[in-house]
Every structure is written in structure tokens, then in C-alpha cells.
KOLTOR-65655 format. One record per residue (C-alpha): residue number from 1; x, y, z. Coordinates in nm, 4 decimals. Layout:
<drenfis>
     n         xx         yy         zz
   NUM          X          Y          Z
...
</drenfis>
This chain:
<drenfis>
     n         xx         yy         zz
     1    14.2240    21.6004     4.4055
     2    14.3934    21.3002     4.5728
     3    14.2870    21.2297     4.9281
     4    14.5113    21.2668     5.2325
     5    14.7236    20.9852     5.3681
     6    14.5488    20.6855     5.5232
     7    14.5927    20.6171     5.8954
     8    14.5054    20.2825     6.0538
     9    14.4956    20.2441     6.4310
    10    14.6515    19.9038     6.4957
    11    14.4936    19.7032     6.7765
    12    14.4885    19.3534     6.9250
    13    14.2228    19.2351     7.1712
    14    14.4965    19.1000     7.3954
    15    14.7059    19.1911     7.7022
    16    15.0215    19.2588     7.4968
    17    15.0001    19.3247     7.1249
    18    15.3709    19.3824     7.0538
    19    15.4971    19.5625     7.3666
    20    15.6081    19.2407     7.5312
    21    15.6413    19.2922     7.9051
    22    15.5249    19.6550     7.9165
    23    15.2151    19.5487     8.1109
    24    15.4403    19.5403     8.4184
    25    15.4863    19.9195     8.4127
    26    15.2489    20.1738     8.5581
    27    15.1580    20.2958     8.2077
    28    15.1071    19.9412     8.0840
    29    14.8490    19.8492     8.3460
    30    14.5827    19.9963     8.1185
    31    14.6011    19.6665     7.9269
    32    14.4408    19.4857     8.2224
    33    14.1101    19.6002     8.0722
    34    14.1517    19.4037     7.7506
    35    13.8481    19.1789     7.8229
    36    13.6114    19.4726     7.8836
    37    13.4098    19.6465     7.6143
    38    13.4236    20.0018     7.7503
    39    13.8003    20.0560     7.6967
    40    13.7592    19.9729     7.3274
    41    13.4577    20.2029     7.3059
    42    13.6784    20.4779     7.4505
    43    13.9467    20.4000     7.1893
    44    13.7159    20.4240     6.8882
    45    13.5589    20.7473     7.0110
    46    13.9082    20.8928     7.0410
    47    14.0014    20.7676     6.6942
    48    13.6932    20.9211     6.5397
    49    13.7638    21.2491     6.7171
    50    14.1043    21.2438     6.5465
    51    13.9524    21.1597     6.2052
    52    14.1492    20.8341     6.1897
    53    14.0456    20.6249     5.8902
    54    14.0477    20.2742     6.0285
    55    14.0461    20.0676     6.3427
    56    14.2580    19.7744     6.2274
    57    14.2013    19.4705     6.4512
    58    14.4713    19.2053     6.4149
    59    14.4224    18.8466     6.5301
    60    14.5892    18.5080     6.5709
    61    14.4345    18.1703     6.6521
    62    14.7292    17.9941     6.8122
    63    15.0066    18.0180     7.0707
    64    15.3344    18.1458     6.9277
    65    15.5925    17.9159     7.0841
    66    15.4185    17.5782     7.1052
    67    15.6333    17.4570     6.8137
    68    15.9466    17.4921     7.0244
    69    15.8328    17.3845     7.3674
    70    15.5397    17.4238     7.6001
    71    15.4237    17.7712     7.5025
    72    15.5154    17.8916     7.8500
    73    15.6970    18.2075     7.7397
    74    15.4032    18.3432     7.5405
    75    15.1424    18.2354     7.7933
    76    15.3364    18.3664     8.0950
    77    15.3852    18.7070     7.9321
    78    15.0368    18.7407     7.7834
    79    15.1988    18.8016     7.4433
    80    14.9088    18.7931     7.1988
    81    14.7519    18.5416     7.4364
    82    14.4659    18.5139     7.5180
    83    14.2994    18.6519     7.2040
    84    13.9202    18.7161     7.2013
    85    13.7528    18.6913     6.8610
    86    13.7570    19.0347     6.6900
    87    13.4421    18.9671     6.4851
    88    13.2425    18.9726     6.8091
    89    13.3205    19.3370     6.8870
    90    13.2536    19.5005     6.5490
    91    12.8816    19.5664     6.5926
    92    12.9324    19.7291     6.9312
    93    13.2090    19.9565     6.8037
    94    13.0086    20.0377     6.4935
    95    12.7163    20.1499     6.7090
    96    12.9199    20.4142     6.8935
    97    13.0919    20.5534     6.5820
    98    12.9677    20.7077     6.2591
    99    13.2609    20.7259     6.0174
   100    13.5441    20.5032     6.1405
   101    13.6239    20.2048     5.9181
   102    13.6577    19.8773     6.1101
   103    13.8945    19.6195     5.9595
   104    13.8737    19.2720     6.1067
   105    14.1349    19.0018     6.0621
   106    14.0137    18.6521     5.9805
   107    14.2185    18.3726     5.8309
   108    14.1100    18.0935     5.6044
   109    14.1342    17.8138     5.8619
   110    13.9004    17.9540     6.1229
   111    13.5720    17.9877     5.9362
   112    13.4047    17.8346     5.6322
   113    13.3781    18.0958     5.3536
   114    12.9968    18.0736     5.3466
   115    12.9811    18.1500     5.7192
   116    13.2393    18.4251     5.6984
   117    13.0780    18.5928     5.3957
   118    12.7506    18.5917     5.5884
   119    12.9156    18.7470     5.8953
   120    13.0850    19.0244     5.6977
   121    12.7716    19.1091     5.4986
   122    12.5781    19.1297     5.8237
   123    12.8380    19.3538     5.9850
   124    12.8550    19.5746     5.6762
   125    12.4789    19.6271     5.7065
   126    12.4963    19.6940     6.0798
   127    12.7764    19.9530     6.0382
   128    12.6253    20.1236     5.7305
   129    12.9072    20.0052     5.5073
   130    13.2189    20.0532     5.7199
   131    13.3651    19.7019     5.7352
   132    13.6962    19.5788     5.5939
   133    13.8589    19.2358     5.5904
   134    14.2280    19.1757     5.6522
   135    14.2900    18.8544     5.4565
   136    14.5496    18.6295     5.6197
   137    14.6588    18.2747     5.5460
   138    14.7787    18.2079     5.9045
   139    15.1394    18.1415     6.0003
   140    15.1158    17.9591     6.3356
   141    15.1378    17.5806     6.3289
   142    14.9431    17.5660     6.6541
   143    14.6640    17.7575     6.4813
   144    14.6369    17.4889     6.2134
   145    14.6415    17.2125     6.4740
   146    14.3623    17.3906     6.6612
   147    14.1417    17.3352     6.3565
   148    14.2283    16.9694     6.3056
   149    14.5271    16.9872     6.0707
   150    14.8417    16.7865     6.1388
   151    15.0640    17.0851     6.0689
   152    15.0805    17.4151     5.8896
   153    15.0136    17.4015     5.5149
   154    15.3046    17.4990     5.2880
   155    15.3394    17.8710     5.2199
   156    15.2417    17.8913     4.8516
   157    14.9717    17.6273     4.8989
   158    14.8117    17.8568     5.1573
   159    14.7800    18.1287     4.8953
   160    14.6156    17.8869     4.6501
   161    14.3754    17.7910     4.9274
   162    14.3139    18.1586     5.0095
   163    14.2288    18.2325     4.6470
   164    13.9588    17.9672     4.6376
   165    13.8301    18.0894     4.9751
   166    13.7954    18.4465     4.8560
   167    13.6550    18.3318     4.5202
   168    13.3673    18.1701     4.7073
   169    13.3148    18.4921     4.9015
   170    13.3234    18.7013     4.5822
   171    13.0596    18.4800     4.4208
   172    12.8352    18.5208     4.7243
   173    12.8920    18.8940     4.7664
   174    12.9054    19.0061     4.4034
   175    12.7190    18.7490     4.1930
   176    12.4527    18.5713     4.3968
   177    12.2213    18.8741     4.4134
   178    12.1710    19.0960     4.1120
   179    12.1020    19.4649     4.1453
   180    11.7279    19.5128     4.1752
   181    11.6671    19.1877     4.3617
   182    11.5437    19.3766     4.6689
   183    11.1882    19.4987     4.5901
   184    10.9732    19.5439     4.9018
   185    10.6815    19.5663     4.6604
   186    10.3494    19.4992     4.8344
   187    10.1544    19.5508     4.5091
   188    10.3154    19.2454     4.3472
   189    10.3590    19.0520     4.6740
   190    10.7348    19.0322     4.6229
   191    10.9697    19.1260     4.9058
   192    11.2530    19.0016     4.6821
   193    11.2715    18.9044     4.3146
   194    11.3703    18.5352     4.3101
   195    11.4675    18.5566     3.9431
   196    11.7537    18.7850     4.0431
   197    11.8856    18.5717     4.3293
   198    12.1053    18.2785     4.2263
   199    12.2877    17.9814     4.3695
   200    12.6613    17.9956     4.3060
   201    12.7253    17.6193     4.2668
   202    13.0935    17.6474     4.3479
   203    13.2909    17.3242     4.3146
   204    13.6594    17.3576     4.3957
   205    13.9572    17.1780     4.5444
   206    13.8509    17.2546     4.9024
   207    13.4959    17.3893     4.8976
   208    13.1599    17.2919     4.7583
   209    12.9080    17.5725     4.8095
   210    12.5626    17.5845     4.6536
   211    12.4274    17.9168     4.7806
   212    12.2553    18.1504     4.7359
   213    12.4037    18.4053     4.9718
   214    12.1520    18.4366     5.2540
   215    12.2208    18.8033     5.3312
   216    12.1044    19.0675     5.0857
   217    12.3769    19.2868     4.9347
   218    12.5272    19.5161     5.1952
   219    12.6207    19.8801     5.1305
   220    12.9645    19.7792     4.9981
   221    12.8746    19.4233     4.8866
   222    13.2390    19.3209     4.9274
   223    13.4146    19.4723     5.2314
   224    13.7287    19.6765     5.1718
   225    14.0115    19.4242     5.1273
   226    14.3381    19.4523     5.3236
   227    14.6296    19.2131     5.2849
   228    14.9957    19.1761     5.3809
   229    15.2131    18.9419     5.1787
   230    15.5655    19.0100     5.0633
   231    15.6667    18.6813     4.9036
   232    15.6180    18.6369     4.5269
   233    15.2935    18.4471     4.5972
   234    15.1820    18.7156     4.8423
   235    15.2435    18.9962     4.5952
   236    15.0530    18.8103     4.3220
   237    14.7637    18.7688     4.5639
   238    14.7777    19.1390     4.6493
   239    14.7634    19.2685     4.2936
   240    14.4725    19.0352     4.2159
   241    14.2637    19.0943     4.5263
   242    14.3750    19.3608     4.7731
   243    14.2742    19.7245     4.7828
   244    14.5195    19.8104     5.0623
   245    14.8446    19.6208     5.1143
   246    15.1144    19.6448     5.3802
   247    15.4751    19.6951     5.2754
   248    15.7650    19.5385     5.4728
   249    15.9816    19.8442     5.4045
   250    16.2226    19.9471     5.6812
   251    16.3176    20.2795     5.5185
   252    16.1569    20.5228     5.2739
   253    16.4158    20.4195     5.0164
   254    16.3141    20.0556     5.0568
   255    15.9487    20.1596     5.0299
   256    16.0160    20.3307     4.6987
   257    16.1666    20.0047     4.5669
   258    15.8852    19.7893     4.7081
   259    15.6204    20.0171     4.5567
   260    15.7920    19.9991     4.2176
   261    15.7832    19.6177     4.2285
   262    15.4114    19.6113     4.3098
   263    15.3269    19.8776     4.0515
   264    15.5121    19.6897     3.7773
   265    15.3374    19.3667     3.8717
   266    14.9970    19.5379     3.8771
   267    15.0501    19.6851     3.5308
   268    15.1614    19.3457     3.4003
   269    14.8352    19.1978     3.5323
   270    14.6255    19.4744     3.3739
   271    14.5532    19.6676     3.6922
   272    14.5921    20.0392     3.7610
   273    14.8646    20.0557     4.0287
   274    14.6866    20.3486     4.1965
   275    14.3929    20.1216     4.2795
   276    14.6174    19.9388     4.5305
   277    14.7024    20.1541     4.8320
   278    15.0424    20.0805     4.9876
   279    15.0932    20.1505     5.3558
   280    15.3789    20.1013     5.6012
   281    15.4210    20.0642     5.9748
   282    15.4610    20.3821     6.1787
   283    15.5501    20.3208     6.5430
   284    15.6280    20.6219     6.7547
   285    15.7024    20.7396     7.1042
   286    15.5710    21.0938     7.1497
   287    15.7330    21.3608     7.3634
   288    15.6880    21.7331     7.4151
   289    16.0640    21.7548     7.3560
   290    16.3050    21.5191     7.1826
   291    16.4683    21.4512     7.5177
   292    16.1362    21.3443     7.6696
   293    16.0584    21.1227     7.3694
   294    16.3973    20.9483     7.3927
   295    16.3502    20.8993     7.7679
   296    16.0089    20.7383     7.7097
   297    16.1562    20.5198     7.4352
   298    16.4310    20.4015     7.6706
   299    16.1677    20.3274     7.9351
   300    15.9806    20.1123     7.6834
   301    16.2932    19.9207     7.5830
   302    16.4137    19.8807     7.9411
   303    16.0883    19.6986     8.0186
   304    16.0893    19.4547     7.7263
   305    16.0450    19.0886     7.8159
   306    16.3054    18.9537     7.5720
   307    16.2193    18.5896     7.6361
   308    15.8610    18.6642     7.5301
   309    15.9832    18.8655     7.2312
   310    16.2004    18.5756     7.1122
   311    15.9093    18.3347     7.1535
   312    15.6896    18.5692     6.9522
   313    15.9474    18.5975     6.6739
   314    16.0051    18.2223     6.6674
   315    15.6356    18.1429     6.6398
   316    15.5748    18.4064     6.3745
   317    15.8662    18.2897     6.1622
   318    15.8353    17.9145     6.2116
   319    16.2028    17.9031     6.3127
   320    16.3374    17.8517     6.6647
   321    16.5443    18.1648     6.7231
   322    16.6263    18.0940     7.0872
   323    16.9729    17.9570     7.0037
   324    17.1001    18.2558     6.8045
   325    17.3948    18.4327     6.9687
   326    17.2960    18.8000     7.0205
   327    17.6368    18.9066     6.8803
   328    17.5698    18.7400     6.5434
   329    17.5290    19.0042     6.2733
   330    17.2214    19.0303     6.0553
   331    17.4489    19.0210     5.7520
   332    17.5375    18.6674     5.8573
   333    17.1793    18.5688     5.9406
   334    17.0209    18.7010     5.6205
   335    17.2033    18.4356     5.4170
   336    17.1703    18.1342     5.6477
   337    17.0244    17.8458     5.4485
   338    16.8474    17.6904     5.7476
   339    16.6334    17.9992     5.8001
   340    16.3091    18.0461     5.6078
   341    16.2668    18.2998     5.3270
   342    16.0374    18.5001     5.5544
   343    16.2944    18.5193     5.8341
   344    16.5836    18.5986     5.6017
   345    16.3837    18.8747     5.4342
   346    16.3073    19.0265     5.7761
   347    16.6754    19.0234     5.8684
   348    16.7643    19.1638     5.5270
   349    16.5201    19.4537     5.5680
   350    16.6635    19.5310     5.9104
   351    17.0227    19.5070     5.7864
   352    16.9412    19.7491     5.5047
   353    16.7754    19.9993     5.7382
   354    16.9509    20.3211     5.8287
   355    17.0431    20.2850     6.1959
   356    17.2273    20.6144     6.1873
   357    17.5792    20.5049     6.2836
   358    17.6636    20.2609     6.0062
   359    17.7653    19.9764     6.2396
   360    17.7075    19.6142     6.1514
   361    17.3754    19.5408     6.3192
   362    17.3671    19.2378     6.5486
   363    17.0807    19.0097     6.6412
   364    17.0855    19.1736     6.9843
   365    17.0463    19.5158     6.8207
   366    16.7640    19.3744     6.6111
   367    16.5770    19.2540     6.9194
   368    16.6115    19.5919     7.0905
   369    16.5111    19.8054     6.7926
   370    16.3763    19.6555     6.4717
   371    16.2130    19.3453     6.6227
   372    16.0246    19.5427     6.8856
   373    15.7414    19.6849     6.6806
   374    15.6222    19.9782     6.8968
   375    15.8275    20.2888     6.9545
   376    16.0858    20.2606     6.6774
   377    16.0785    20.6371     6.6180
   378    16.0895    20.8756     6.9118
   379    16.0288    21.2465     6.8674
   380    15.8095    21.5499     6.9090
   381    15.4867    21.5867     6.7084
   382    15.6731    21.8051     6.4589
   383    15.9508    21.5471     6.4229
   384    15.6926    21.2734     6.3731
   385    15.5290    21.4843     6.1024
   386    15.8724    21.5246     5.9400
   387    15.9055    21.1455     5.9406
   388    15.5591    21.1065     5.7891
   389    15.6600    21.3465     5.5116
   390    15.9745    21.1448     5.4369
   391    15.7661    20.8347     5.3804
   392    15.4984    21.0211     5.1871
   393    15.7660    21.1630     4.9566
   394    15.8711    20.8036     4.8852
   395    15.5213    20.7315     4.7564
   396    15.3469    20.5504     5.0414
   397    14.9712    20.6017     5.0692
   398    14.9451    20.5759     5.4451
   399    15.0421    20.4192     5.7736
   400    14.9532    20.1411     6.0124
   401    15.0090    20.3320     6.3381
   402    15.1350    20.0979     6.6098
   403    15.0712    20.2175     6.9671
   404    15.2779    20.1400     7.2743
   405    14.9589    20.0141     7.4411
   406    14.6461    19.9421     7.2382
   407    14.4324    20.0948     7.5128
   408    14.4810    20.4484     7.6437
   409    14.7680    20.5559     7.4155
   410    14.5494    20.6946     7.1378
   411    14.4558    21.0153     7.3217
   412    14.8225    21.1124     7.3071
   413    14.8366    21.0555     6.9302
   414    14.5086    21.2346     6.8567
   415    14.5673    21.5332     7.0842
   416    14.9364    21.5921     7.0105
   417    15.0273    21.4528     6.6670
   418    14.7084    21.4731     6.4602
   419    14.6779    21.8562     6.4761
   420    15.0329    21.8910     6.3412
   421    14.9637    21.6435     6.0600
   422    14.6418    21.8239     5.9735
   423    14.8142    22.1620     5.9689
   424    15.0636    22.0267     5.7138
   425    14.7964    21.8706     5.4946
   426    14.9123    21.5196     5.5882
   427    14.5888    21.4077     5.7575
   428    14.2229    21.4734     5.6934
   429    14.0356    21.7351     5.8947
   430    13.6925    21.5887     5.8202
   431    13.5586    21.2565     5.7001
   432    13.4220    21.2285     5.3488
   433    13.0633    21.1042     5.3193
   434    12.9721    20.7515     5.2187
   435    13.0879    20.4026     5.2955
   436    13.4394    20.3124     5.4019
   437    13.5399    20.2376     5.0414
   438    13.4009    20.5724     4.9278
   439    13.5955    20.7502     5.2008
   440    13.9214    20.5791     5.1028
   441    13.8973    20.5869     4.7238
   442    13.6334    20.8473     4.6316
   443    13.4990    20.6231     4.3535
   444    13.1791    20.4794     4.4986
   445    13.0696    20.2114     4.7397
   446    13.1412    19.9005     4.5317
   447    13.4539    19.7318     4.4036
   448    13.5610    19.8998     4.0773
   449    13.4450    19.7219     3.7650
   450    13.7980    19.6214     3.6668
   451    13.8500    19.4275     3.9921
   452    13.9133    19.0560     3.9504
   453    13.6019    18.9678     4.1531
   454    13.3796    19.0787     3.8659
   455    13.5388    18.8288     3.6270
   456    13.4095    18.5278     3.8178
   457    13.1073    18.3455     3.6799
   458    12.8511    18.1288     3.8533
   459    12.8039    17.7547     3.8186
   460    12.5949    17.5895     3.5487
   461    12.2838    17.5586     3.7639
   462    12.3062    17.9233     3.8646
   463    12.3536    18.0317     3.5044
   464    12.0221    17.8678     3.4199
   465    11.8584    18.0988     3.6758
</drenfis>
């Protein structure tokens, strides 16, 4: 029997994740606690009470608008700035939960793969196999300059770099220690069997890593692998590596098309398409009545800091959007040669979305609706469940649930929406046993044998034992 839909709880360790300016409202003041541990402990306990699958911690390592000025707009508004390191909180949140998966974002510029593989193996041990990695190549030029690079590396080159990075991690996680290397055998005076522990002797374009991995295999060996990439290079990376991927789809109809593209690519690369879960963004405002939900949605939009939102969009896209006339239509913008492929595709997805009245969507409309990530759908719990069903019928495997505030808001979702989803068979009532991978896929703790990671060999010295 297939499992229920997947639900991630999206979270940033920051004053404003995507609700730019909402901190100024009475409801938004909860974000003042973003530097304290207890509010996040409260969040994960709530999530586990609601049988949510994953705490998904996003991250960036730069300021969004330093490419186009001083960074003042982002810094003034606290828009994904400051940003504490998410790796540092995983052990604490793992200690106060039992089943919740914890996905941590880390990009290839911020940590050497040997160090990062060690961190994730350690955390997988300390959480009894509940860790996931959201693989990102980084998109902020300031982030690259923070780590000593002159500028951001070209898009497709970042994916080549990411593949070598994860190849090193695979060799450490999957190949450095054989099964049976851990003995704890006092009779033979062998805590470990050295004949089953190998150096990896990786020599690549960017990394030279001898090994061996200095953490014994964790419950999952390789953490569950999340990824979001919608360019041709990003999709190729997904079908080779990811177990869960994020779709850019703005409508269920678009999701059906996006899923078909990924499934065809997976089959062409010899992979079972069902082994790659496809999830979409679900951002809601919840009301006891539709009228209340719409009123709360208007309150959210009335309190948007649009200068901060533009700075955020400019930094994320690599294009200065501050000069675009709000009356310009997305149909015009989606074909502008000076805009990047990423930006044009975002405008194209928004232009194709069903806004309900068929008008030609403007950039101003885009800022007020599609560009503002939280609260795109406003409704009662039953209406939200109807929306979930529409997407599920299109073939999506789950949702990245985006809150209005990362702190505090989750009680509303768990207490009001989750029971309706459970009653309709759209959300799990109990956690399955086992590691995070076992809970998601029901096929065991380890990567499946057909996964690309298993095809990698070790270096010549390692092969000699």
C-alpha cells in the first residue's frame, strides 16, 4: 500500500523567512525569538504531535541585495538576515523528538565535503537515523564572496562542482566502511575490523580526499537527499542523486507536466520514477470561515515590506528588479532577453497560473501574490484539504508547507488542518517505525541498490585494501 502524502514544515532560523515586513504586526512579533532555542523546541514538538514528516530547515550564507547596492533593504527588514547555522540546532531538536525527520540545508561552498560528511554522519547517529540533506549549489554572489571567491560560479558549473562534492560524500558514507567493520569483539581484541575500513583516495577537479571516513556508518549511512533544481542541469542532478525534489509548479496542471518531464528523464537514465518523490509548495492562510481566511490574507499582504521583497527577489535571481515598472505584464517579462533563465521561468510559471479572472498579470500583481511565498491560498481547513486533493490528483507526492511565521504558526496548522487531512486519508495518523528513509519509502534504512551512489568505486590504494 502506498504511503500517505509527505508534509515538510518549512523553516528558516531568521527574523523573516518569506513574510517580509510581517514582524511589525502583533502576530509577527513571535519572530523576535528566532535566536532562542526554546521556540524551535516548541515548534518540533507541535510538528511531531501533528505527525508531520519533516522539519525542513532552509539556509543562505549571504545578503540578498549586496549585488545591487549596500544590502540595506535586506538588513533593515531582517529578510533572511541574520541567519544562524542550521547544523548547530539539529542535535537539540533531535533530542526532544522521536520520529520527526530533520532536513538541513548546506551548500557546496560553505563546508569541505569531508567535514560535512562527518557532521551528517554524526547527526544521523545522534538522531537515530532521522537526518536529511537539502543539497544546494548557492545562488547569492555575496555568499560566494564570503568564502573567498571573486563572484558566483556559472550555473551549470555549480552543478558539476556539486556532483564531485556529493561523490566524495558518497564514497565516505557508502564505500569507506564495509558492512561488518564494527565488531566490538573483546575475544579477538578488535573494536573494528581494519580490513573492512578503506581510504577513498578521491582525486578530482576540486577535491583531493584520502579518507577513510572517521565516523562509523550511521543508521542510514547516507542521509535522505532533498534537492530543488528546475533547469536542465538541475533536473539531471535530481534524477541522478535526489530522493525528494521540489517542483516549481504554480498549478496542478503545471505539476502534472513537470512530473512527466522528470519521470521520462528518470526512465531514460535507468531509474524507477517512483523512487524520486516530487513535492510542491503549499502556503496557506487558515480561517474558521472563508471570510476570516480572506481577511487574514489581506492583513498579511497589507503588511508586506515591498522594498524588502524586491531586494529578496533581486538577490535570489541575480537580476536587479528594482527598475521594473509594476504595470509591466509578466507576458512581457517572461521573454526579456536581459533576464536570466531562472527569472524568466519564474515569471512564466506565474503567468501560466490560474489567477481566477483571466486578466493579464502585471509585475505588481506578481509581487502581491505569486512572489510573496506565504499565504497564497486562503481558506477553511476543508477548503485547504480540497486544494491538497487537487494537487494529489495531479500526481504530487507531498508538500513543503510554508507558514506565515516560522515560529508559533504551526499550532494552527496541526490543530485545525491536520485532523481534516487525516480524516480524508491525505495525512498519516501515526508514524511508521524505522529511520527517516524507512518512514518515507518503506524499503529499508539505506539507499536502494540501484541508486547512483553504489556505482562509485574507490581509488587504487583503497582497492588494494
